N, C-alpha and C positions, 0 to 999 in steps of 0.2 A: 616256359609259358607259351601259349599260342601266339601271343604278340608281345612286343616289348612295351612295358609300362602302360597297360590299359588304364584309363581313368576309372577309378573305382570309388563308388559312393556306398554309404552304409545307412540303412534305416534302422533305428532302434525303436522297437514297438513298446511304448511305455504308457499307453493310454488305458490299460486295464485297471479294474478296481481291486483286484486281488482278493476276491471274496472267499476263496478257499483257504486263505492263510490262517484265518481264525486266531490271530495273535492276541494273547491275553494282555500283552504289555502295551499295545498301541492300536489305534484304529487306522494307522497309516497303511496304505497298500504296500505290497512287498517291495516294489522298486524303490521306495523311500525309507525302508527300514535300514538301520545301521549294520554294517559289517566292519568291525574294527572301528576306524575313525572316519569312514566314508559310507555313504549309502550304497545299496546294491546298484542303483542306476549309475552312480559315479564310477564304481569299479568297472561296470560294463562299458560305459562310454570311453573310459581311459584305455581299455584293452584295444580299442579300435583307433583312437586318435594317436596312440603311441606306435602303431604299426606302420612300417615304412611304405607299404603298398596302398595305403588308404589315403584318398584325397579329401573327401568331405564326409562328415557324419551328421545325420539329421535325426534328432529325436522326434517322435510323435507322442504327444502327451494329451491329457484330457483337460477340459476347462476347470473342473473342480480342483485339479492339482497344480494349476499354474503357479500358485504361491509357493508350493513345495519345491517345484522346479527352480523358481527364481532364487530360492534360498541356497541352492547348491553352489559349491565353489568350483566352478568350471571356467577355465580360461585357456582355450586352445584355438589356434587359427583355423584348424580343420572343422571346428564345431559350428554348425549353422544354427540360426534361430529356430527353435522348435515350431512345428506346426501342430494344429489341433486335430485329433483323431475323431472317428465316428463312433457309432454305437457297437460296432463289431470289429473284430480284428481285421477282417477283410477290408472294411471301409477305411480303417485307419491306415493300413498299408497303401491303399490306393491314394489316399491324401498325401502320403509321403512320396509316392512315385510321381504324382502330379507336380509336387513342389520341386522335385529334382530335375524336371525337364529343362529348366533354364541352365542347369549345370552340365547337361549333355554327357552323362557318364557312359562308358562302354559296358561296365559291369556294376550291378548293384547287389549288395549283400543285405539280407533282411534278418534281423536278429532279435530274439526275445530279451527284453530288458532284464528279466529275472534269471539270466544265465551269466553271472558275473565272472565265472572262471574259464571262459573261453580262452584257448591258448593261441599264441601267435602262429603256431604250426597249422592248426585247423583253419585259421583265416587264410593263410597262404595257400593251403591245399584247395580250399573252396574256390578262391580266385582263379587258381590254375585251371580248374576243371569247368569253369562257368562261361567261358567266352562265347561258345557257339550254342549254348542251350542253358542247362541248369545243372546244379550239383548241390548235394546236401551231405553233411556229415551224419553218419549213422553207426550204430553198434549192432553186431549180430545178436540175435536172441539166443541165450544159453540155457534157458529153462524149457522144459517140455510144454508145448502149447496145446490146450484143450479147447474145443468149441462146444458151447452150450447155448442154444437159441433162447432158452428161457431162464438161464442163470441157475438152473437146478440140475438138469440132466445132461451128461456129456454125450454128444453124438458123434464126435470125430476128434482124432488126434492129428494136429497139423504138422507139416514138415517145417521145423524151425529153421532149417538151413536156408529157406527161401523168405524168411521174415527178418526185418531189421527195425530197430528203434530209431526214429528220426530225431535229429537235433537241429540246432541253428548255430551259426548263420547259414541260411540257404541262399545260394548265389545264382544269378541269372544274367544273361545278356539283357541289358536294360530295356531296349526297344521291344524285345519279345515279351518280357514279363509285364511291361506296361500295357501292351496290347491285350495280353491274356486277361489281366485284371479288368480292363475296361469291358471286354466282351463278356467275361463271367458275370459282372455286375448287371449287364443289360440282358443277357440271354439265359442265365442259369438261376434256378431257385435253390440249388444245393447249398449246404452249409460247408464251406471249405475250412478245415482246421489248420492248414498251413499253406504256404505259398507253393510248395512243390505239388500239392494236389490241384491247384489251379493250373500250374504248368502242365501237369499230366492231362487235365481236362482239355487243354488247348493243344494237345499232341506235341508238346515240346519234349525233347530228349532230356531226361534228368538222370544224372549218374550219382554214384555213391563214393564218397571218400571216407577214410577212417575217422570215426568219432572217438571221443575220449570219455572215460567214466567220470572224470572230474567236471566235465562240461554239463553238469546237471542243472535242471531248471528248478528254481525255488518255487514250490507250489503250496505246500502245507507248512504248518508251524514247525514240524519236525525237520523239514528241509532247511528252514532258516536256522534252527538250532545247530544242525550238523554243519551248515556253512560257517556259522560263527566259530564253532569248535575248530574247523579246519583252518580258519584264518590264524589261529593261535598255535597250530600244530606244525612246527617247522619240519617234522619228520613224517609228514603225511604220506609222502611217496619216497621210495628209495630206488636208486639206480643200480642195476646189476649188469655184469658183462659175462657173456658166454663165448667159448671158442669151440670150433669144430675143425676136424681134419679128416680127409678121406682120400683113398687111393684106389684106382682101378687099372688093371692091366689091359692092354690091347689084345684083341683076337680078330679073326677073319671077319670082315664085314664091309659096309659101304657108307657108314655115317657114325658120328658120335653125337650123343645127346648131352648137352650141358646147359644148365639153367633153363631147361625145357625147350631149348632151341635145337633143331636138327641141323647138324653141320656136315655137309658131304665130305667124306674122307675115305681112304682105302682100307680102313680098319674100323672096328667098333670097340666099345668098352665092355669088358667082361664083368657080369654081375648077375645076382639072382633077380633083381628088378630090372629096370631099364639102365642101371649103372650110371645114373646122372650124379657124378661126384659133386657137382656144384650144389644141387639141391640137397644132397645128403649132408654135406658139411654145414649148410645153413640150418637144416633141421636139427642136427646134433648141437649146434651152438645155442639154439633156442632152448632145447631140453637142458643143456648145461646151465644156462642162466637161471632156469627155473629149478635146478637141482632135481630133475625128474628123469635121470638116467640117460640112455642114448637110444639111437634109432634101432639098434639091434634088439633092445628090450621091448620096444613097442611093436616092432615089425620083424619078428625073428626070421632069418633067412631059411630056417628049417621048415617054415610053413609055406606050402605050395601056393596058397592063395595070393602071396605077394610076388610070385614068379612073373617076370616081365611087366610088373606093375609100373604105371606112370608115377614117377617120384613126386609129382605135385601132390599126390594123396598124402604122402608122409609129411610134407611141409604144411599142408592144410591142417593136418592133425596137430602139429606143433603150434600153429597159430590159434587153433581152437583151445589149446591148453592155456595160452595167454589170456584169452577171453574168460575162461573159467576161473582164472586167478585174478580177474579185474586188472590185468596188466596190459601194457601196450608195447609194441615194438618201436623203439626209437630210431635205430638205423641198422643197416647191414653193410659190412665191408667184406667182400669176397675177393680172393685171389686165386687164379687158376694157374697151375705150373705145368708147362709142357713145351716141347720143341715144335711139335706139329699136332693138330692143325693150327692155323693162325686164328687166334681168338679175337684180336682187336676188331675186325669187321663185324663181329656179332655181339659186341658188348652192349650196344644200345638196346638191341632186341632182348638180350638177357635181362638187363635192368628192368625193362618194362614188364616182362613176363613175371619176374620175381616180385616186383611191386604189386602186380595184379593178384598173384597168389596170396601175398601177405596182406593185401588190402591196405596198402600205404602209398603215399606219394612216391613217384620215381626218384624224387630228390632225396629220399631216405635210403636209397640203394646204390652202392658203389660196386662195380665189377672191374677188376684189373687182371691183367695177364702178365706173366713173366716166364723166363726160361731158367734152367739151372746151369746154364753155360756149359752144356754137354756133359755135365757131371751126374753121376747116379743113374737110377733107372729111368727117370724122366729125360735126362740128358741123352741116354742111349735110345730113346724113342720106344721104351717098353710099356709106357702107360702114362696116365695123367694123375696129378695130385691137385687137391683143392683145399684151401683153408679159409675159414670165415671167423669173423668176430662180430657179435651182435651186442647191442645195448638195449635193455628193456627198463621200463618203469613199472613198479607195482606197489600196492599199499604196504607200508612198512609194518613188520611184525617182529616182536622179540623172538 
């Protein structure tokens, strides 16, 4: 993290009326509907009070729902007395930010009450990325996007690789987002649909961390039904493990490329692409976990269009296959085996680059190096081997 133990506060935005829920069973807004034996809001609050990096949690509620909130069974030292929100989400968040000033947090996370399945990992990742500006969890768009100004005729197909679906919690340096909210209220007539849009309006830097499919917002009655079903489905997600192994020989050159990092050396690795054994083996491990073949099937070396290609392209494709299967990468454990060059000084840069390609926190990526004690082809300095193990989560299917 950018600094040790930043004081972190959370605003739970729970002042909405939930008019789109249209529940036939109750007039209660979605945050007070039951999921198993607790309300949606209780599940959401507990996700944050139980997280070790969170210091205080502040719910923002509405006047008509004060009695609903008072009836909840909440007892945690981190939980502050709720404040009353305004007529809009923006005004409710500002009320929460104003109330937190006396607690002087370094970072504030702002979260929708109707996202009860937020994971501890998303919370950690957003905190990690929020110290100097802002960060949001987001999912890549996997469907083809069409633009229609009138809702009838298509005028453009948009590049989906540049579009993401925003989630919460959205995290920010507290002083910066407070200032942005105050200025936006005074100076802008725009309707901001989330806090990142206010940060963008204020020219704050906002980055993306990996979102999760299960971090879905309950908006409609069908969402509530699915959430209730998932609470009773212990096999909702399954974990799979994949392994990869790759070898490349040395040839005449002046650098090797491993994990996307260019390492000066008196040789280079021989291969059809850039011969990045590290990225190749991670790519193969992901395909293996998905049971979708190997890198040679997706990118045949007989095809000249892959000649000298940056291997990040291959790993990005494997990550896109995860998204297409509603899966997520849990972690990567990479081991590079060689006598030379020295890998240790480059491990940190490799971890960060791999994390960036995979769109995960660097805390999910391990890079290790070892030798073969002068044995075998790596011991003789004839080339480099790499092996990787990855874990993924994806919806369970028979």
